[in-house]
C-alpha positions in Angstrom: -213.4 128.1 -128.0 -210.1 129.7 -129.0 -206.8 128.2 -127.8 -203.9 130.3 -126.6 -200.5 128.5 -126.3 -197.9 129.7 -123.8 -194.6 128.4 -122.4 -194.7 128.6 -118.6 -197.6 127.1 -116.7 -197.0 129.6 -113.9 -198.7 132.4 -115.9 -201.7 130.2 -117.0 -204.1 131.4 -114.3 -203.1 135.0 -114.6 -203.7 135.0 -118.4 -207.0 133.1 -118.2 -208.4 135.8 -116.0 -207.8 138.4 -118.7 -208.8 136.3 -121.7 -212.2 135.3 -120.4 -214.4 132.3 -120.9 -214.0 132.1 -124.6 -210.4 131.0 -124.4 -208.5 127.9 -123.3 -204.8 128.2 -122.3 -202.3 125.5 -122.8 -198.6 125.6 -121.5 -195.9 123.7 -123.4 -193.4 124.0 -120.5 -190.7 125.3 -122.7 -189.4 123.7 -125.9 -191.3 120.7 -127.4 -189.1 120.1 -130.5 -185.3 120.5 -130.4 -182.0 119.0 -131.5 -181.8 115.5 -130.0 -179.4 115.1 -127.0 -177.7 111.8 -128.1 -176.7 112.8 -131.6 -175.1 115.8 -133.2 -178.1 116.4 -135.5 -176.7 119.1 -137.7 -175.8 118.5 -141.4 -172.7 120.6 -141.6 -172.6 120.5 -145.4 -175.9 122.2 -145.8 -176.1 123.7 -142.3 -179.4 122.0 -141.7 -180.6 121.2 -138.1 -182.5 117.9 -137.6 -185.1 118.6 -135.0 -187.0 115.9 -133.1 -190.0 115.9 -130.7 -188.6 115.8 -127.2 -189.2 112.4 -125.6 -190.6 113.9 -122.4 -193.1 116.0 -124.3 -194.8 113.2 -126.4 -197.8 112.9 -124.2 -198.1 116.7 -123.8 -198.0 117.1 -127.6 -200.8 114.6 -128.1 -203.0 116.5 -125.7 -202.1 119.8 -127.5 -203.0 118.3 -130.9 -206.4 117.3 -129.5 -207.1 120.7 -128.1 -205.9 122.5 -131.3 -208.1 120.2 -133.5 -211.2 121.3 -131.5 -210.3 125.0 -131.3 -211.8 127.5 -133.7 -208.5 129.5 -133.7 -205.0 128.8 -132.3 -203.0 131.7 -131.1 -199.4 131.2 -130.0 -198.3 133.5 -127.1 -194.9 132.1 -126.2 -192.4 134.6 -124.6 -191.6 137.7 -126.6 -188.0 136.9 -127.4 -186.0 134.9 -130.0 -186.4 131.7 -127.9 -190.1 132.2 -127.7 -190.4 132.9 -131.4 -188.5 129.7 -132.2 -190.8 127.7 -129.9 -193.8 129.3 -131.6 -192.4 128.2 -135.0 -191.9 124.6 -133.8 -195.5 124.6 -132.5 -196.8 125.7 -136.0 -194.8 122.8 -137.5 -196.2 120.2 -135.1 -199.8 121.4 -135.4 -199.6 122.0 -139.2 -200.3 125.7 -138.9 -199.1 128.0 -141.7 -196.3 130.1 -140.0 -197.2 133.0 -142.4 -200.8 133.1 -141.0 -201.7 135.5 -138.2 -201.1 133.0 -135.5 -198.7 134.8 -133.2 -199.5 137.2 -130.4 -197.0 138.9 -128.1 -197.2 141.0 -124.9 -194.5 142.5 -122.8 -196.6 142.3 -119.6 -199.5 140.1 -118.4 -202.1 142.8 -117.8 -205.7 143.3 -119.1 -204.7 146.1 -121.5 -201.6 144.3 -122.9 -203.4 141.0 -123.5 -206.4 142.8 -125.1 -204.2 144.8 -127.3 -202.2 141.7 -128.3 -205.4 139.9 -129.4 -206.2 142.7 -131.7 -202.9 142.4 -133.5 -202.0 138.8 -134.3 -199.1 138.5 -136.8 -197.1 135.8 -138.7 -194.1 134.1 -137.2 -191.0 136.3 -137.4 -188.6 134.1 -139.2 -185.7 136.5 -138.7 -186.0 136.0 -134.9 -186.4 132.2 -135.5 -183.3 132.1 -137.7 -181.2 134.1 -135.2 -182.2 131.5 -132.5 -181.5 128.6 -134.9 -178.0 130.0 -135.7 -177.2 130.3 -131.9 -178.4 126.8 -131.3 -176.3 125.4 -134.1 -173.2 127.3 -133.0 -173.6 126.1 -129.5 -174.2 122.6 -130.7 -171.0 122.7 -132.7 -168.8 123.9 -129.8 -170.5 121.7 -127.2 -170.5 118.5 -129.2 -167.2 118.9 -131.1 -165.0 120.5 -128.5 -166.3 119.1 -125.2 -165.2 115.5 -126.1 -161.7 116.7 -126.8 -161.2 118.4 -123.4 -162.7 115.3 -121.8 -160.0 113.2 -123.3 -157.2 115.6 -122.7 -158.1 116.7 -119.2 -160.7 114.6 -117.4 -164.2 113.1 -118.1 -167.5 114.9 -117.7 -166.2 118.4 -118.7 -167.8 120.8 -121.2 -166.9 123.8 -123.3 -169.2 126.4 -124.6 -169.1 129.3 -127.0 -170.1 131.8 -124.3 -169.4 129.8 -121.2 -165.7 129.3 -122.0 -165.2 133.1 -122.7 -166.9 133.9 -119.4 -164.4 131.4 -117.7 -161.6 133.2 -119.5 -162.6 136.5 -117.9 -162.5 135.0 -114.4 -159.2 133.3 -115.0 -157.6 136.4 -116.4 -158.8 138.5 -113.5 -157.2 136.0 -111.1 -153.9 136.2 -113.0 -154.0 140.0 -112.6 -154.5 139.6 -108.9 -151.7 137.0 -108.5 -149.3 139.0 -110.5 -150.1 142.3 -108.8 -147.3 143.8 -106.7 -148.6 146.2 -104.1 -147.0 149.6 -103.9 -146.6 151.5 -100.7 -148.0 155.0 -100.2 -148.9 157.2 -97.3 -152.0 159.4 -96.6 -151.3 162.5 -94.5 -154.4 164.2 -93.1 -154.7 167.2 -90.8 -157.4 167.4 -88.1 -158.3 171.1 -88.2 -160.8 173.4 -86.5 -161.8 177.0 -86.5 -160.1 179.1 -83.9 -163.2 180.4 -82.2 -165.2 177.1 -82.1 -163.8 173.8 -80.9 -166.8 171.9 -82.3 -166.2 172.9 -85.9 -163.7 170.2 -86.5 -162.9 168.7 -90.0 -160.2 166.8 -91.9 -158.1 168.0 -94.8 -155.8 165.8 -96.9 -152.3 166.6 -98.1 -152.5 167.2 -101.9 -149.5 169.2 -103.1 -146.0 170.6 -102.5 -145.1 174.0 -104.0 -148.3 173.9 -106.0 -147.6 170.5 -107.6 -149.5 167.3 -106.8 -147.4 164.4 -105.4 -147.7 161.1 -103.5 -145.9 160.2 -100.3 -144.2 156.9 -101.1 -142.7 155.6 -97.8 -142.4 156.2 -94.1 -139.2 158.2 -94.4 -140.9 160.7 -96.7 -143.9 160.8 -94.4 -141.8 161.5 -91.3 -139.8 164.2 -93.2 -143.0 166.0 -94.2 -144.2 165.8 -90.6 -141.0 167.5 -89.4 -141.3 170.2 -92.1 -144.9 170.9 -91.1 -144.0 171.2 -87.4 -144.8 174.7 -86.3 -146.4 175.8 -89.6 -149.6 177.8 -89.6 -152.6 176.7 -91.5 -154.5 179.3 -93.6 -157.6 179.1 -95.9 -156.4 180.0 -99.4 -159.5 179.5 -101.4 -163.1 178.6 -100.9 -164.9 177.3 -103.9 -168.7 176.6 -103.9 -170.4 174.7 -106.7 -173.7 173.0 -107.3 -173.9 169.7 -109.0 -176.7 167.5 -110.2 -177.1 163.8 -110.0 -179.3 162.3 -112.7 -181.7 159.5 -111.9 -180.5 156.0 -112.9 -182.2 154.2 -115.8 -184.9 151.6 -115.1 -183.7 148.1 -114.8 -182.5 145.8 -117.6 -181.9 142.1 -116.8 -178.2 142.8 -116.1 -178.7 145.9 -113.9 -181.5 144.1 -111.9 -179.2 141.2 -111.3 -176.3 143.5 -110.2 -178.5 145.5 -107.8 -180.2 142.4 -106.4 -176.8 141.0 -105.4 -175.3 144.3 -104.2 -178.3 145.5 -102.3 -180.2 142.4 -101.4 -177.5 139.7 -101.4 -179.5 137.6 -103.8 -177.5 135.5 -106.3 -178.4 135.1 -110.0 -180.5 132.0 -109.6 -182.5 133.4 -106.7 -183.1 136.7 -108.6 -184.2 134.9 -111.8 -186.5 132.7 -109.8 -188.2 135.5 -108.0 -188.4 137.7 -111.1 -190.1 134.9 -113.0 -192.7 134.6 -110.3 -193.4 138.3 -110.2 -193.7 138.3 -114.0 -196.0 135.2 -114.3 -198.2 136.3 -111.3 -198.6 135.8 -107.6 -201.8 135.3 -105.5 -203.2 138.6 -104.3 -205.9 138.3 -101.7 -209.3 139.2 -103.2 -207.9 139.4 -106.8 -206.5 135.9 -107.6 -203.3 135.6 -109.5 -201.8 138.9 -110.6 -198.6 139.7 -112.6 -196.6 142.5 -111.0 -193.8 143.3 -113.4 -193.1 143.4 -117.1 -191.0 140.8 -119.1 -187.8 140.0 -117.2 -185.4 139.4 -120.1 -184.6 142.8 -121.5 -181.5 144.8 -122.4 -183.5 147.9 -123.1 -184.1 151.0 -120.9 -187.1 152.1 -123.0 -190.4 152.7 -121.2 -193.9 153.0 -122.8 -195.5 156.4 -123.0 -198.5 155.2 -121.0 -196.3 153.8 -118.2 -194.2 157.0 -118.1 -197.3 159.2 -117.9 -198.8 157.1 -115.1 -195.5 157.4 -113.2 -195.3 161.2 -113.6 -198.9 161.6 -112.4 -198.1 159.5 -109.4 -194.9 161.4 -108.5 -196.8 164.7 -108.8 -199.5 163.5 -106.4 -197.3 161.8 -103.9 -194.2 164.0 -103.8 -195.1 167.3 -105.4 -194.5 169.0 -108.8 -190.8 169.8 -108.0 -190.0 166.1 -108.2 -191.4 165.9 -111.7 -188.7 166.7 -114.3 -189.3 169.6 -116.7 -188.8 167.1 -119.6 -189.6 163.3 -119.1 -186.4 161.3 -118.6 -185.4 159.3 -121.7 -182.6 156.8 -121.4 -180.4 155.6 -124.2 -179.8 151.8 -124.4 -176.4 150.3 -125.1 -175.4 150.0 -128.8 -175.5 146.2 -128.4 -179.0 146.1 -127.0 -181.7 144.3 -129.0 -184.2 146.7 -127.6 -187.0 144.2 -128.2 -188.9 145.0 -125.0 -189.3 147.7 -122.4 -187.2 148.0 -119.4 -188.2 145.9 -116.3 -190.8 147.9 -114.4 -194.0 147.4 -112.3 -197.1 146.9 -114.4 -199.0 149.4 -112.3 -197.3 152.2 -110.4 -200.4 152.3 -108.1 -199.6 148.8 -106.9 -197.0 149.9 -104.3 -194.8 147.4 -102.5 -196.6 148.1 -99.2 -199.9 147.2 -100.8 -198.8 143.6 -101.8 -196.4 142.9 -99.0 -198.7 140.5 -97.2 -199.2 138.5 -100.5 -195.5 138.0 -101.3 -192.7 135.9 -99.9 -189.9 137.9 -98.3 -187.6 137.5 -101.3 -190.3 138.4 -103.8 -191.3 141.4 -101.8 -187.7 142.7 -101.6 -187.1 142.3 -105.3 -190.4 143.9 -106.3 -189.7 146.8 -104.0 -186.3 147.2 -105.7 -187.8 147.1 -109.2 -190.6 149.5 -108.2 -188.4 152.1 -106.5 -185.8 152.0 -109.4 -188.5 152.6 -112.0 -190.2 155.4 -109.9 -186.8 157.1 -109.3 -185.9 156.8 -113.0 -188.9 159.2 -113.8 -188.0 161.8 -111.1 -186.0 165.0 -111.0 -182.3 165.3 -110.5 -180.8 165.4 -107.0 -179.0 168.6 -106.4 -175.9 169.0 -104.1 -174.0 171.9 -102.8 -170.3 171.2 -102.9 -167.6 173.1 -101.0 -163.8 172.7 -101.8 -161.4 174.4 -99.4 -157.7 174.8 -100.3 -155.5 175.2 -97.2 -151.8 176.1 -97.1 -149.3 175.1 -94.5 -145.8 176.4 -95.4 -145.0 175.0 -98.9 -147.6 172.2 -98.5 -151.2 172.3 -99.7 -154.2 170.5 -98.2 -157.7 170.1 -99.4 -161.0 169.6 -97.6 -164.3 168.8 -99.3 -167.9 169.0 -98.1 -171.2 168.0 -99.7 -174.7 168.8 -98.6 -178.1 168.0 -100.2 -179.9 171.0 -101.7 -182.7 169.0 -103.2 -183.2 165.2 -102.8 -184.8 164.6 -106.2 -184.9 160.9 -107.1 -182.9 160.0 -104.0 -186.0 160.4 -101.9 -187.0 157.1 -103.4 -183.8 155.3 -104.4 -180.1 155.6 -103.5 -177.4 154.0 -105.6 -175.5 151.1 -104.1 -172.2 153.0 -104.0 -173.7 156.0 -102.1 -173.3 156.1 -98.4 -176.4 155.9 -96.3 -175.2 158.5 -93.8 -175.5 162.2 -94.3 -172.9 163.8 -96.5 -170.1 165.6 -94.8 -170.6 169.3 -93.9 -167.8 171.8 -93.5 -168.0 174.9 -91.2 -168.3 178.3 -92.9 -164.8 179.6 -93.7 -163.3 182.7 -95.3 -160.3 183.1 -97.5 -157.2 184.2 -95.4 -158.7 182.7 -92.2 -156.2 181.0 -89.9 -157.0 177.5 -88.6 -155.9 175.5 -85.6 -154.2 172.1 -86.0 -155.4 169.4 -83.6 -153.3 166.5 -85.0 -151.4 165.4 -88.1 -152.1 161.8 -89.1 -149.8 159.5 -91.0 -151.4 156.4 -92.5 -149.6 153.7 -94.4 -151.5 152.3 -97.4 -150.8 149.8 -100.2 -152.3 149.8 -103.7 -154.8 147.1 -104.2 -155.2 144.6 -107.0 -158.5 144.6 -109.0 -161.4 143.0 -107.1 -162.4 139.5 -108.0 -165.6 139.1 -109.9 -168.9 138.6 -108.2 -171.8 137.1 -110.1 -173.1 140.6 -110.6 -169.9 142.2 -111.7 -169.2 139.2 -114.1 -172.6 139.8 -115.7 -171.8 143.5 -116.0 -168.5 142.7 -117.6 -170.1 140.2 -120.0 -172.7 142.8 -121.0 -170.2 145.6 -121.5 -168.0 143.3 -123.7 -171.1 142.1 -125.7 -170.8 138.5 -124.6 -174.1 136.6 -124.3 -177.5 138.2 -123.9 -180.0 138.7 -121.0 -181.4 135.2 -121.3 -178.0 133.5 -121.1 -176.2 135.2 -118.2 -177.6 133.1 -115.4 -177.2 129.8 -117.2 -173.7 130.6 -118.2 -172.5 131.3 -114.7 -174.5 128.3 -113.3 -172.8 126.0 -115.8 -169.3 127.2 -114.8 -170.2 126.5 -111.2 -171.7 123.1 -111.8 -168.7 122.0 -113.9 -166.4 122.9 -111.1 -164.6 125.6 -113.1 -165.3 128.4 -110.6 -165.9 128.5 -106.8 -167.5 131.0 -104.5 -166.0 132.5 -101.4 -168.5 134.9 -100.0 -169.6 136.9 -103.1 -166.3 136.5 -104.9 -165.7 134.1 -107.7 -162.5 132.2 -108.0 -161.3 130.0 -110.9 -160.6 126.5 -109.6 -157.4 124.6 -110.7 -159.6 122.7 -113.1 -161.0 126.0 -114.5 -157.5 127.3 -115.0 -156.4 124.1 -116.8 -159.4 124.1 -119.1 -158.9 127.8 -119.9 -155.2 127.3 -120.6 -156.0 124.4 -123.0 -158.6 126.4 -124.9 -156.3 129.4 -125.1 -153.6 127.3 -126.5 -155.7 125.5 -129.1 -158.9 127.5 -129.8 -157.9 131.1 -129.1 -159.2 132.2 -132.5 -162.8 131.5 -131.6 -162.8 131.3 -127.8 -162.0 134.9 -127.1 -163.9 138.0 -126.2 -163.8 139.9 -129.6 -164.8 136.9 -131.7 -167.7 136.0 -129.4 -168.9 139.6 -129.2 -168.7 139.9 -133.0 -170.8 136.7 -133.3 -173.5 138.2 -131.1 -173.6 141.2 -133.4 -174.0 138.9 -136.4 -176.9 137.1 -134.6 -178.5 140.5 -134.0 -178.2 141.4 -137.7 -180.0 138.1 -138.6 -182.8 139.0 -136.1 -183.1 142.7 -137.2 -182.3 142.7 -140.9 -182.7 139.1 -142.0 -179.0 138.5 -142.9 -178.4 135.0 -144.3 -178.2 132.8 -141.2 -176.7 129.7 -142.7 -173.7 131.7 -144.1 -172.9 132.8 -140.6 -173.0 129.3 -139.2 -171.0 127.9 -142.2 -168.3 130.6 -141.7 -168.0 129.7 -138.1 -167.7 126.0 -138.8 -165.0 126.5 -141.5 -162.8 128.3 -138.9 -163.6 126.0 -136.1 -163.1 122.7 -138.0 -159.5 123.5 -138.7 -158.8 124.1 -135.0 -160.6 120.8 -134.1 -158.4 118.9 -136.5 -155.2 120.3 -135.1 -156.3 119.7 -131.5 -157.6 116.2 -132.2 -154.2 115.1 -133.6 -152.4 116.2 -130.3 -152.7 113.4 -127.7 -151.0 115.3 -124.9 -152.7 114.5 -121.5 -152.9 117.5 -119.2 -152.2 117.1 -115.5 -154.4 119.0 -113.0 -152.6 120.1 -109.8 -154.6 119.1 -106.7 -156.3 121.8 -104.6 -154.1 122.9 -101.7 -155.4 123.0 -98.1 -154.3 124.4 -94.7 -154.2 120.9 -93.2 -150.9 119.4 -92.1 -150.2 115.7 -92.7 -150.0 114.1 -89.2 -147.4 111.6 -90.5 -144.8 113.6 -92.4 -145.7 117.3 -91.8 -146.4 118.1 -95.5 -149.6 119.9 -96.5 -152.6 117.8 -97.4 -154.3 118.3 -100.8 -157.7 117.5 -102.1 -157.7 114.5 -104.5 -160.6 112.8 -106.3 -161.1 109.1 -106.5 -163.7 106.5 -107.5 -165.8 107.3 -104.5 -165.4 111.1 -104.4 -163.0 113.6 -102.9 -160.6 112.8 -100.1 -157.5 114.4 -98.5 -154.1 113.0 -99.6 -150.6 114.0 -98.6 -148.8 116.3 -101.1 -145.6 114.3 -100.4 -147.1 111.3 -102.3 -145.7 108.7 -103.2 -143.2 109.2 -100.4 -146.1 109.5 -97.9 -149.4 107.5 -98.6 -151.4 109.2 -95.8 -155.0 109.9 -96.6 -157.9 111.4 -94.6 -161.6 111.3 -95.0 -162.9 114.7 -96.0 -166.1 116.0 -94.3 -168.3 117.5 -97.0 -169.4 120.3 -94.6 -165.9 121.2 -93.6 -163.2 120.7 -96.2 -160.5 122.6 -94.2 -159.4 122.1 -90.6 -158.8 125.0 -88.3 -155.5 126.7 -89.3 -152.7 127.0 -86.8 -152.8 129.9 -84.4 -149.6 131.6 -83.5 -150.5 134.5 -81.2 -152.6 137.6 -80.5 -153.5 140.1 -83.3 -151.4 143.3 -83.1 -154.3 145.2 -84.6 -157.4 144.5 -82.6 -155.7 142.7 -79.6 -158.7 140.4 -79.3 -158.3 137.9 -82.1 -155.6 135.3 -82.8 -153.2 135.3 -85.8 -153.7 132.2 -88.0 -151.4 130.8 -90.6 -153.4 130.4 -93.9 -152.8 129.7 -97.5 -154.3 131.8 -100.3 -155.9 130.3 -103.5 -152.6 131.1 -105.3 -150.8 128.9 -102.7 -149.1 131.8 -100.8 -148.8 131.7 -97.0 -150.3 134.7 -95.2 -151.3 135.6 -91.6 -154.8 136.7 -90.8 -156.7 137.6 -87.7 -159.6 135.4 -86.6 -161.7 138.4 -85.5 -160.8 141.6 -87.4 -159.9 142.1 -91.1 -156.2 142.4 -90.5 -153.9 140.2 -92.6 -150.2 140.2 -93.7 -147.9 138.4 -96.0 -145.2 138.4 -93.4 -145.4 137.1 -89.8 -146.4 140.2 -87.8 -145.3 138.6 -84.5 -141.8 137.9 -85.8 -141.1 141.3 -87.6 -142.7 144.3 -86.0 -141.5 146.8 -88.7 -144.8 148.4 -89.9 -143.4 149.1 -93.3 -143.1 145.4 -94.0 -146.7 144.6 -93.1 -149.6 144.8 -95.5 -153.0 145.4 -93.9 -156.4 145.5 -95.3 -159.5 146.6 -93.3 -162.3 147.0 -95.8 -164.9 144.5 -97.0 -163.3 144.1 -100.5 -160.3 142.0 -99.5 -158.9 140.4 -102.6 -156.7 137.6 -101.1 
């Protein structure tokens, strides 16, 4: 009997089915030997980690040793990444197996072909991958165990800092500063409702673009009204009709990052939910009549590469199901990012024949939705370009120039399967046929006040995208990093948006002041590159860790000698103190959070805070001037600014709309990406 050792017990049944009766499968449930929790366990003079068997794995290891002793051969099939390679190395140490022997097998997917092929090509432990993981582990231990105690002393207990975690926090805090410091600038959109003279149904809109042939923006209501006067009585003529054809290339198959982004944007699934569902789809789900079957390839990948076999299967399927015109003349090849490890394929269905509809009855709703997303993205990635007919109409009215654009689908291509999140689901706009020199009728001239918007707050998905683009962290770390920021109370969620809490801002400010040399985007990204070079080229790993420690230790000494205690401002609320009229704030005591008066110590009023409703109903002052149905409520933003918002529509203003009716003084926002 041969013994195959894996990490996750979830894929045990799936794997046993393909291995057959001559194999036994044992799951370690992750790491079995690691740096101990209660001690630092790294010799910083020699950069030597001191590993120990994990206390909760002692019985499991005894069972593993018994099975390994009886086995005619031991094959280690932990996950195909650095972490999995390190676990495999620790297993060889515990079982007394020579790591240079052919004891390691890897597969990117749990399928019959992949497992059979892996069994044919066992190899030694890849110490470059192991050393890259060891280096990351040591660096994270240095930051976590040397820096965390300092911020606990300076700020408050039970806090943590991390080499990647703290840089991710910095991104969120800096984005919030941009938003708080943003000053909206007024501008006006002027659009003309036009139609062809002979047909009242051929109506369309054209937007003002230029004056005397030069582009310009309308800055205020006075300019807008002046333009309206100047256009009064002018005739509208078609100056130029330009027709072009454009192609839209299919998106690449999913990486971990793009899967997480699309799952949030299209399915509303957060990182934890997406990771959980993807893990189940990778390890295997019960399919009626087949037992446990894995549906997708390995889920931690930064590569867009696809195997030749999978690509050929997809092209054959597309030809049969959609027709030859949907098969590209040359197979689509996608270039991965320069920072990608490219250790695995992109995330794709194991079999293109296993359609989402065929497994729908066997999957939970979330698993089905994610599988459908992965399946359709991969299928689309192998299809022909979508082709669009574009029409641009230049229209003149006196000295002013307007432009109308239209877009129609010539060939759907990959969009027959998959549409990008940013693409509207309704049909593209279509303009009536027009000729140069043709006169048009004006139905109405519309003046619309607008204000420039600050950058949008991060969502979990856009933060992952930002981290990936800046080279911070890797696919296996994104979810844990953001989860840690959340659990430590450094960030909070409002809808999909992420906000830094007051605590998060204070921690970031302290780290920026004392550890900016190492807790910054460039340093962290450069370190990821060094880890990649250890994995790929075998660069000397202890030298990398030693260099980091030499830089970091000097900063620790300076920070450790500064005993300044940092005060955290309490979180503001909309609740008015019923004793003195000041605003209540959230405070934290021995028994948890409570509401206290901001006028303390002059006012000692406190209130019990309901965990399910931390804010009372804001004060209502009158009907909404926009929708006429809702009430205007006085609210306070995260930055502490008072604003006025409707309880029904998306109207809000930084000035009281019921006190000052001057439209130019009112800021309104009506889309779903409100940033305050």
